[in-house]
N, C-alpha and C positions, 0 to 999 in steps of 0.2 A: 339695775333693773333688767338688763339683758340676761344676766346670769339667773335671776329669779324666773324669767320667762322660760329659759332653757330648762331649769330644774323642774318647773311645772309640767312642761311637755314630756320630759323623761318620766316623771311620776305618773302622768296620765297613761303613757304607753305601758309602763310596768303594771298598772292596775288593770288595763284592758286585756293583758295576757291571761289573767285569771278569770275573766268574765266569759261565761258560756256564750259563744257567738253562733248565730245561724246564718245560713247563706241561701239566697234565692236567685235563680237564674232566669234571665229574660233574653230571648233571641231577638236581636235588633235587626238582623239582616240575614237572608238566605242567599248565598251565592248562586248565580244562574246555573242552569243545567248544562247548556251547550256552549262549549268554549268557542265554537265557530259561528254559532247562530244567535247568541244573545249579546248585544253590544251595549245594552243599557246600563250594565253594572259591572263591577269587577268580577273576575272569575277566580274561584277558589282553588288555586294550585300553589301550595306553600304560601299562604298569606302571612305577612310579617307581624311582628309585635307592633302594637299601637303606640303612638306618642300623643301627648296633649300639647298643642302649640299655644302661642301667646294669644291667638284669637279665640281660644276656648274650645275649638274643634279638635277631634281626634283624627289622626292621619295614619294610613297604612298603605302597603303595596301588595300587589299580587304578581306572580312571575309569569302568568299567562292571561289570556282574555284581552279585552279591549278591541277596538276596531281593527287593529293590525295583529291580533293574537300574540302580542309580545309583552303583555303585562300592562298594569295600570297603577295609578295612585288614586286612592279614594279618601273621602272625607266623611266623618261621622259627626253630624251636628249635635248640639246638646239635647235636642228633641228626638234623637235617634235616627233622623233621616240620613241615608247614605247616598253620596253623590260621587260619581267618577269625575275627578278633576283633570286627569291627564291619562292619555293612552300612548304608550311608547310607539314611535314610528317604525322601529325594527332595525334601522340602520346601525344603531349603537348597541344592539343586543337586548336581551330581556331585562325588564326591571327586576332588581334583586329582591329576595325575601328578607334582606337585612333591614333593620330598623332605620327609619329616617331620622335626621337630626336637624333641629332648628338652631342656627347660629346666631351670633349677636346682632347681625344685620336684619334679622326678622325673616330671612329666607330659609326654605327647607333644602337640605342637601341629602343626596342618596347616591346609590350606585346601580349600574346595570351589571349583572353578574355573569352573564354567559353570552357567547356569540349567538347570532340568530340562526345559524345552521352549520352543518359539518364543513361545508365549503369554506366558511369563515375560519373554522378551526385550522384547516390545512393551509389556508392562505394568510393566516395572522391578520385578517382585516379588521375584526371587531371583537377582541377578547375583553370586553367590558369597559366601563367608563365611570366617571364621577360627574353628577349633574347638579344643577341648582334650579329650584322652582320658586318663583316669586309668589307672594300672597294672591296675586291675580291668576296664577296657574301657568305663567309663562316659563317654559323649561329651556335651559341652556346647558349644553354639554361643555364641561370645563376641561376635561382631560380624557383622552382615549388611551388605554393601556396598550402595551406592546408597540409603542411608538419609538422605542429605542432598542438597539441590539439585535435587530433582525429576528430570525427564528428563536433566538435565545431569550427575547423579551426581558432585557435586563431591568426594565422599569416595572416588571410584574405583569400579570395577566389574571383575569377573572377575580375581581375584588370580592371579598366576603364580609367585610365589616367596615364601619365608619363611626368615629366618635369625635366629640368636641374636646380639644386640648386646652390646657391652661393658658396657652399663649394666644388663644383665639383662632388658631388654625385647626384643621381637621386631620385626624390620624386614622389609619386603617391598615388592613392586611389584604394580601392577595394569595390565591392558592397556586398560581402558576398554571401552565398548560399541562394537561393530562397526558402523560407519555403514551397512553393507549391510543391517543389520537395523533399526537405530534410530540416527539421528543423535544425537550427544551428546558427552561429554567424552572426551579421550584418557586415557592412563595416568597413574598417580601413583606416588610413593614415600611409604610410610607407616611409622609406628611404632605398635605396639599393646602395651599393658601385658599382663601375664599375667592380669589381672582383666577385660580386654576394653575398655579405654579407647583409642580410636583417634585418632591425630593425623595429618592429611595434611601431610607435610613439603614436598611439591613436586608441582605439577600440570604435566605436560609440555605440555598444550594449553589453549587458551582456548575454552570451549564456546560454540557458537552454536546457539540453539534452532532445530531444524528443518533445520540444515545441518551439514555436516561440521565438526569443530572445527578451529581454527587452531593448528597445531603448529609452533613456531619451529625446533626442532631434531629432535625425535623424536616418534613416536606413542606408544610405550610402552617401558618398560625391562624387560630380561630379568632372570635371576637375578643377585643382587648379592653382594658380599663386602665386609666392613669391613677395610680394609687397616691396616698398622701405623701410618699417620699419622692414623688415626681417621676418615678419609673413606671413602665408599662408592664402589665401582667396579663397572661392569658393561657389558654390551652392550645396545644399544637398537635397535629397529626404527624407521626413519625414516618420516615421513609421505609420502604419495603414492607408496608402494611403492619408495622409494629403497633403496640397499643396506644401510643401517644404519650404526651408529657405535659407538665405545667412549667411555664417559663417566666423569666423576668428579663425585660429589655431595658437596660439602663440608659440614662441621659448621655452617657459617654459612648454609647453604641455597642455595648457588650450584651450578648445573648447568653443567658444562663439557664440551665436546666435545674429547676427546683425540686421536681419530683417526676420520676418515670413510673407511669402506670404499669400494672402487672408486676410490680417489684415485690409484692407480698402475696403469699398463698400459692405460689407456683402457677401452674396452668389455670387454676381457679380464678386468678386475678382478684383476690378478695379486696384489694384497694381500689378496684374499678379500672375501666379502660374506656377510651374515646371520650375525653372531657369536653364539656360545653364551656360557654363563656363564664368569666368570673365577675363577681361584684365585691367591693369592699364594704363589709357590713359591721365592722367593729374597728377600733383604732389601729390595730396592728395585724388584722387577719383578713384574708380573702376567702370567699365562699363560692362553691360551685357544685356541679353535679357531673357524674360520668354516666353515659347512657348504658353501659354494659358492665359486666363484672360484678364484684361484690359477693357476699356470702350466698346470694340466691341467683347470681348471674343476670340480674335485671337492673343493675345500676346502683349507684351510691350517691349520697350527699357527703361533702367533705369541707373542711376548712384547711387553709395553709397560711402560715405566717409569712411575712415578707422576707424572713430569713430562710424559709424553706421547710419549716416543721409541718409535716403533713399529718392530719388527723381525720379519720373517717367518722362521720357523724351518724349516718343512718344507712341501712341496707334496705333498698326497696324490695317489694314482694315479701316483706316479713310477716304480713298478716294475710289470713285467708288461704294459706297453703298455695296450691297451684292456681287458685283463683286470683291471687294478687289483689286483694281488696284495697290495699293501700297504693296500688298503681305500680307500674314498671316502665322502664326507659324514660327517665326524667330528662327534661330539656332546658334546665337553667332556672335562675331565681330572679325575683323582683323583691326588693326589701320594702315592706309596707311601712306606713307611718308609725305603727306600734313596735317596730323593730324586728318583727318576725319576717320570715322569708316565704313569699308565695311561690309555689312551684306548680308545674303541670307534668303529668306523665302521659305518654302517648298510647298506652294501653293499660289494662288492669282496671280495678274498681269492681264494684259489685256486679254480678252477672245480670244482664238484662233478660227480658222474656225470650229472646232468641238464643240464649245460651252464650252470648259473647260479652266482651267488656271492651270499652272504647276510651279509657283514659279518665284522669281525675284532675281536679285542682286541689292542691294540698297546702298545708301551712306547717312550716318547720321552725321551731325555736332555735336560737343560736347554740343551745346546748344539745340539740339533736332530737327533740321530741317532735314526731310527725303526726299530723292530724289531717284526715281527708275532709276537705270542705265541701266538695261537690263531685258527684259521679256523673259523667256524661253517659247518655244513651241508656239510662236506667230502666225506663218503661218503654220508650221508643227513642229514636235518634233524631227527633225534630229539634232537640236542643244542641245538636252538634256532636261530633265524635273526632277522636284522634287530634287533640291540640298539638301543635308542633313548636310553639313559642310561648314563653311565660307571659302571664297577664301583666297589666300595668294598673296602677291606682290613679284615678283621675281626681280632679278637685272636689268632686262630690263625695269622696271617700270610698267609692265603690271600685270594683275591679272590672277591667275590660280586656277582652282578648279575642282570638280567632281560633277556629278549628278548620282542619283541611278536609274533613268528611262530615257526614250527617247533615242535619237540616232537612227541610221539606224536599229539597232537590237532590240530597245525597252528596252535595259538593262543598259542604262547609258552611260555617256561620260566623257572624260577629255577635258576641254575647256580652251581657253585663251580669256581673255577680254582685248583688247587693248584700251588704253586711249589716247585721243587727245584733247588738247595738252598733250604731254607726261608728266608723273609725274617723279620726280627724284627717283632713286632706294631707297629702305628702308635702305640700308647701302651704304655710299659713300666712295670709296677708290680711291686714286690717287697716282701715282708715278711720280716723277720729278727728272731728265728728263726721257723720255720714252725709251731712248736708251743710254746705257753707255758701255764703254769698260770694259773688265775684270779687276777687281781690283779697279775700280772707284766707289764711293758711289752714291746711289740714295736715295731720301727722300720719304718715304711712309707717307701719311696723310689720316686719316679716321675719319668719323663721323657717329653717329647713332642717327637720330632724334627719338623722342618718346621713349627714353630709360628710362621711368619712373619707371618701376618695376625692382627689382633685377634679375628677370628671363631674361629680355631683356638686362641687363647689363653684362651678362655672355658671353663675346666675346673671341673667340679663333682664333689664327692666323695659317694659313697653307700656304705652298708653293707647287704649283703644276707645274712641268715642262710640257711644251707642249707635249713632248714625254717622257713616263715614264723612269726615270733614277734616278740620284742622285740629289734630291731636294736641298741638301746643297750647290750645286753650285750657287744657287740663293741668298745666304747670310743667315743670322740668323734672322728669323722672325717666331717664333713658340710659342705656349703656350698661357696662359691667358693674355689678354691685359687690363690693369687697366684703363687708360684714365682719362679724367677730365669731370665731369658732371656739366653742366650749363644750367639751364632752360629746362631740359629734353633732352638735346643733349649731348651724350657721345662722346668725341673726343680724338684723340691722334695722335702721330707720331712716326716714327722709321726710323733709317738709316740702309740700307742694302748695303752690298758690295759683289757683285757676284764674285765668283772665277772661274766660267766656262762659256762657251758659251751656248747660247740657248735662248728660249723664256720662261719666267717664269711668272706664274699667281699667284699673291698674293691674298689670300682669307681671309676674316674675317667673321666668322660665329657667330651670336649672338642668345642667347636663344635656340640654338640648332635647329633653324628652318628657319632662313633667313640668306642670305650671300651677301657680296659685293666683287667686284673683280677689280684688276688693273693688267696690263700686262707690263712687262719690257723685252726689247730685248737687248741681249748681243752678239754682233757680234763676230765671231771667224773664224778660218781657215775653208776652204770649205771641206766638206766630201761628199762622194758618196756611196750609198748603193745599192748593187746588190743582187738579190734574186732569188732563183729557188725552185721549188717544185717537189717532186718525190713521187708517180706518179701524173700526172695531171688528170687522170681519175681513180676513186677508188670506189669499192662497199661500201655501207654504213656500218659503223662499223670497216672498215679497217683503219690503220694509214696512215698518210702522213708525210713526212719528209721535213722540210724546211732548206735550206742552205743559209747563208748570208755572204757576204764579204763587209767590210767597208774600203774604202781607203781615204786618205787625201791628199790635196795639200797645198802648202805654208808652210809646216813644215816637219822636218825630222823624226818625231816620228810617230808611228802607232797609230791609234785611239783606245781608250779604252772606256769602258762604257757598256751600255745595249742596246739590241735590243728587241723590242716588236712586235709580229706578230698579225695582225688584220684581221678579216673577218667582214667588215662593222664596227659596233661599238663594236663588241665582241673581246676582247683580248684573243687570243689563248694561250699566254704564253710569258714570258720574259726570255731571256738568256743573259749571259754576254760574251762579246767578249774575245777570248783567245789572246795570245801574238802575233798571226799572224793576228789579226783583223778579225777573222772568228768565226762563231758559227753555231750550228745546233739545231733544235728542232723537236720533234716528237709529233704529236697531233692526237687524235682519231677523226674520223668522226661520231662516234655514236650519238652525240647530234644533228646532223643536218639532216634535211629532204633531200630527193633526190633533186638535182638541181645543178646549176652552182653558184660558190661562187668566189668572187674576194678577194685575199689575198695580203696584203702588209706587208713590214717590215719597222719599224720606228726605226732609230738610235737615242739614247738619247742625243748625244753630250758629250763632256768632257771639261776639262779645256782648251783645245787647239782648238777643232773642233766644228763647228756648227752641230746641228742635221740635219738629212737628211732622206728622205723617198724613198723607192725603187719604181720601176715601178710595177704596179699590175700584178699578176699572177692568172689566172683562173684555178680553180680545179672543176671538175665535179664529184659530188657524185651520183653514180648510185644506184638504188634500188636493193635489193636482190630479184630475181624473183623466184616464185614457178614454178616448171616444171612438165611436164607429159611425160612419156615414153611409146611409142606404139611399139609393137613387132609383126612382121609378119614373115612368113616362105615361102620358095619357093616350098615346097611340104609337104603334110600331111602323105604320105606313101613312104618309100624308101626300095629298095632291095639292100643288100650289093653287090658290093662296091659303090653304088651311094652316092652322097653328097647332103646335104641340106644347104641352105644359110638362115641365120636368120638376119633380118634387124631391128635394133632399131632406132627409130626416136625420138629425145628429143626436145621438144618445150617449150617455155615459155608460161605460162598461161595468161600473159598480157605483154604489151610492145612489142618492136621489137628486132631484133637481134637473134642470135643463141647461145645456150650454148656451152661451151668448156669443155674439159676434156675427160673422158673415160667411157665406159660401160663394165660391167662384165656380162658374160653370164653364166647361171647356169642350170644344169639338177637337178631339185629339189634343194638339198643343196650342190651339187657337182659342183665346179667351172669348167667351160669348157675353159675359156680364156677371156682376156680383149682386147678391141679394142678401138682406139681413135675415137672421133667424128671428122667428117670433117667440113668444113666451113658452111655446111648446117645443122649441128647438127645430122648427120646420122653416125651410126657405123654398120658394117656388120661382121658377123662371119660365116665361112663356115666349116661344120663338115662332116667328112666321116663316113659312116656306116660300113666300113670294120672292122670286128672283134667285132662288137657290137651285143650282144645277141638279139634275136628276142623279141619284146615286145613293150609296149607303154611307151612313155617318155614325161615328162612335162618340158618345157623350159621357163625360165624367163630372163629378162634383168634388171640389176640394174645400174642406173646412180648415180655416186658418188658425183656429184655437183662440183662447182668451187667457186671462190671468190664471184661471183655475182649471183649464181644460186643454188637453193636447190636441193638435190638429190631426185630421184623418182624411183619407181619400176614399171615395165611394167605389162601388162596383161600376163596371162599364155597361151602358145600355145602348142598343143599336136602333137606328131609325132609318127607314127607306123613304126617299123623296122621289116620286114618280115624275 
């Protein structure tokens, strides 16, 4: 049966190659204009390739922006809403434009690629790190590079890549410290456990204190892949600014040069130069691009066998003459579910109305036939320009990627490229039947086409309930899935027996970057969730308290389980129902800008009851207003026993409405008395001059502020007592 499924997938892929496909672009997000002024979203400076995690969301990074200007991690929800989930604090360097990786523990792992400033370069304080981010957005630095060997950084510096290995650990490369800033060691290949123990597997150079390192073959290695033979392959940049090479790093620790770029065509480098990362796209060959060289000087696509046989597949800029309508300067591949290679070029394509060209998304067959799927910036650049990383294919079959320029702000975009006829997802997961009763089994079947490399064969299972709760109600489907490999298709099956009601999404994530999903519905007794918020209007920074009650029908027991509170896609927190079926939560409004927010409560369901969602409640977060206090007097001179009335008027410097609270009146530093503000923000104080010594007195009024208004002090007024 598995072989039949695999054969059908391969037949479908082969058929789709011959079908004329069309591509339509949608801009999902425009990166902000001002790196230092807009902290609400990620900033587009070298945004990374995207991944699809087991929660169904896409994730990526930017190297700059965020509240500390040091980069961010962002999330793209299935509805296209983009949220910044983490901004780097800066102490550990900028977030890397390298792709994130989801490991078998469900956490995301990534790297910070560069020190925060030149001082850190010279002092070796922060030449990059490896970090972990939990699903809730909590980030932990696992390892900081240049922790060993002093200035020589024998453990490496400035990491450039991270992948998931077949042993469950992470593998990556570093580029070493740049001799232009600080002489030291070259790049390394390393392994790091999920708990943060780093092992340097290979150093490409021999350090020389105070001098440039001695590098026998290469200065540093680019992105790597673990191929089917268990060895690692990638492109590397050579020492002394040579054109670079393709290498193999064996399990025994041997570094082999498989091909040296610019070894063909003399100075024309017809075989290419400056290679990008490799992927294994067939049983015995790796595929990649070189950004420069080739017959036209604008890059090539190539394949290379694991034994080292190099074959150029395509010369970019072969169409359109100097216009390069097929694109130039390619930046790598993603193998789509039909077996073809999706690529991007950072310039070229058809000329736009301004006479420029800004890159393409292309499609290359394994035999070397190239087709341009989409031209960026064709009529205007609102769709983005200059993509710098290859797109990825999500579970809906469409391609997603980023650009570093263009968009309405000129600073890049996140885009979706829809394909028609639709392609199958890169991971196919089905559950049969789609609806079962509690305690009845269901069959999960999954297949991963193009699972040629060991990297893509690292598949981990996750269960995500539709409402956060106890995923174990969905049955037992977790951990690494072995499967059976046949003709590049990895497939498997499992039986799950749900023990509780709810809607469960079964996710399979492979290579730490792509995911497939199937949904199972388990009916249960009906539940109802009621929810209230106190207060519903609150000054920013003040807490709100949510109270929820869950009731059930059709059973004599009270509902149990969890309730999660949401404002839009943001989870405010999760609490567990008590024995009465109620719960409360207190959340701060400090992270939110002034405005109206809709909050709902989602009940997770349990072994008896279905999940349920409350009606929405709107809470208004008011700004804290700056105020001004003006003081006037009814007379400037009084004779005892006359009185004088002082009037304090407190107003907001912006917005509408009147402050509340009280005003304290003072004679210099001596308090005279306190009076409340009326509904117009006015307080009056009448003082008698009876018994007051003759002389001149200075009176001020101090407003103490309230929950939504700052305090303020009035002008000084003088009064003379005769």
